[in-house]
N, C-alpha and C positions, 0 to 999 in steps of 0.2 A: 650886791643885789645894786645894777647900775639902774638908774631913774629915766624915764627917754626923755628927751624934753625936744619944742621943737629947733629946728632950721633958723636962721636972723634973716632966708629968704619965704619964713609960710606967710596966704595972705588972713587977710582975716578973720574968712570962711576957717579956713585950715585954724586960728588960734581959737578962733570961739568952742566949736567942738572939741581941743584939746582942753577947756576949761571947763567945757559941760563931760566930755569922760571922768575928771575929775574930781567934781561938785559930785555927782552920780555917786564913785567908788566913794568918796567920804560919807555922802548919806547912808550907801549902805553895809559900809565896817558899822558907821552907828550904831547903826539898829540892830546892828550883830550883838557888837558891846557892850555899853549902853545898860541894856538893862542886865547884864550880868554882874555890871560896875554900880548896880544900886542895892545887888547884896552886900558888901563894902561897908559901906557908910550904916547899911542898919545890922553889924555886927558887934558894931562900937554901942551900937544904944542901951540907955540906963534904963528903959522899961522893962513889963512885961514883955509886952509880946510886940509882932510887927508893922510898926506903924510909920507914918510920915504925917510931918515935922518929927523929931524924934524931938522924945524931952528933955534929953541929957548923953552926954556923951561917957561911958563907963567901960568899964575892959572886963565887966562881971563876967559877960559870958564865954569869954577868954577862963577866965577863972572858971569856970565851971565845969568845964568845955573838959579842958590837963586836972581836972581837983576831981570828977568821974570818972567810977570806975567801969561801969559799963563803956562809958564814951572810948575809954581808954582800951583795952581790954577789946573792941573792934575795931580801933586803930594798930593795937597790935596783930591785929586777925590781919588785917588787910596785909599790913607789910612782908607778915609772913609767907602772904599765899602771893602777890606781887612779889617779891624776891624772888622768891623759887621757883614760881612759873615762868618769873621772864628768863632765869642761869638755863632752861630747858630748853624754852623756846628756843634762847641763842642758841644754845646747840647745835641744835635740832634744823632752826634756819637755817643757817650757813650752813652744816654739810646737807643739807635739802636742795641749797642755791649753788651749792659748786660739784653736787652730782647733775644735777639739770644744765649746767655750763660747760661741761666735762664730757659728758656722756651722750653724743648726740645717737633719740632713737627714737623710732617712726613712731609712738608712744606719749615721748615727751611732754607733748602741751595739753594732752589730755592728762596729764600727771599733775606739772602745772597748777592745772588750771583745779584739778581736790586739789590740792594745799592751798590752796587759799578760796576755794569755799565757803570757810568759816567765816567771810569777809562779808560776805551777800548771800548766808542766806540769814532768814531773821533768828534776833534774838530768841522770839519766844519760841521759836522750832527749834533750836539747837536746844532753851531750859529743857522744854520737853522729851525728848528727844535723849539726852545727857542722864538722865531724873531714869528715866525706863531703863536706860540699857544697865547702870550704878544697881535700882534698886535688890535687883537675884545675890548680888557680889556685897550686900552692904554698905557700898563708897556714900550715900547717901547722907547728909546731913554733919558730912565730913570735914575738913580745911584739906585731908587728901585727895579728895575727889572735885574740889573746890576749884584745889592746885592746876590737875590732870586737867578737866573742861577748861580756865583761864590759859594752857598751855595748847588746847587748840585752836583759842581764839586770838595769839595771838601771834603764834608763827607765821602766822601768813604777814608781818607785817614783815618781820625779821629775813623772809622769802626772799619779799620785794624789794627787799633796799638793798639789801645782797646783794639781790642776780645785778642792779643796776647799777650799785659798781663794778658789780661782775666785768661787767658793757666794757667801761676802761682800761681794762688790767689786761694785761701782755703775758705774753701765756709762753712767751720767749723767754722769760725768766726765770719760770718756775722749767722749762727745761735747760737752760742754764746750769742753773744750782744741780742738776742731776745728772748733764756731763761734767759735773765739776766733783761728785760723788755723791752729794747730799742725796739720801733719801726721802721720801713721797711724806714725813712726818717732819722730818726735820726742813724739807724746803717751804711745809705751810707756813709754821712759826718762825723762820730766819725771812720769807720772802711774800708769800700768799698773804699770812697775816700781818702781818705790819700794812700791805698797801692797802687793802680791805677793811682798817680797820674804823674809820672813821662811819663807814655804813655797817656794822657790826654792832657798834657802838649809836646809831642810829636810830638799825631799829630793836638794842633793846629798851630804850628806852621807847619806843613807841608800843613793846610787849607790856612796860613795866605800867605805863597808864593807861590801855588797854584792864589791862590788870586789876589796878587800884581803881580803878570809875567803874569798873560793872556792876552793873546792882539786878539785872534780869535775871539772870543763871544763879546769884547767889540767894535771890527768892525761893529756889526751886530747890538748893543741895544745899546751904546750913539752917541749922539749928540755933535754935535759941540761945544757947552755949557758945558757936559758932559766927556770928552778926560780923559779918563785914562794917566797914563805915559807911558805903554807900548804901551799903542796907538799914542800918542805923540812922542815918539821915531819914529813909525810907519812909519808917517808922513811927517818927518824928513826927514827920507832918503826919499821918497818917491819926497819930495819935492824937497831937499838942501840935500846932505852931510855935514854936519859940526862938527868942533870936538865937537862941546854942545854934539851931541846923545853920543862920547866916553867919556863925563863926567856924562850921567846920567849912562851911561850905567858901569861905575867903581861903582859910591855910589852904583845901581843895585849888582854889585861882592859884596864888601866888605858886603854888608844886606845878602848876601846870604852866604859867609862865618861864620860874627857873629852868622845869626838862626847855620848853620852844626858844630858850637865850643857846642854852647849849647845844641843842638838834642845828641852830646857825651858823650858832660856835664849828659844828665839826664842818660842816657841809662851805666850809670856807677853807677850812684848810683844807680839805677832800678836794681843792679846784687848788688850789694852791699847791701841792700834793703834783695836777693834771699838767700844769705848768696850759693853764686859766685863765691867768693873771699875769 
């Protein structure tokens, strides 16, 4: 990412405006990020309640988090659901993006709008609709139902990222592979997939984060034995505000930062492959 700099012949007014914009950007980022970073020191508190200043530093709440069967079970459920929904969303979203890119038909824009509609519909409406749809089939209160719901929520992110990657894909490469005797499947795995892989992986990471952090649909579809980590945190805040919530939130922050770092690395790799650098 290139940072825009002023030319040496810029006027004093332009320099002042440039500094003002940077100051506004820093203030906005601080306003958004600092409340999140406050959670991190609270997770190392030795006290029994969330309070500032900290009475002392301790890893007590991390030991309690990793030693509690209830929290470990919710973490295990979140990981299982997130991985399963990520795999399904990545496969379905990639196939949908390829189909929309290759098959030009009058209703393609409408189909794309339907595919990404879960991104714009409020989650409460989605949760209520999914609950009443699942109830006759007995899918409520199960991880299978939650996985299918999260797949529907995560697929639009894969469709968008893969579609954006396909905008710079040269279809002549697939035609050249076909002219050399490669079938559609072989051409996809040997030519298309390696070139669009950064977009596919980025979409998969978005899908994983969407499923792992989702709480509204989980409140409707999971029972006491199938709680995910976000629902366990929500119930913990409602029942008893403890620093163990801050410890769980810190782990989620670390996971999000790690995934964002991976996505940025993939973006730079994609730019290098396209010859933009």
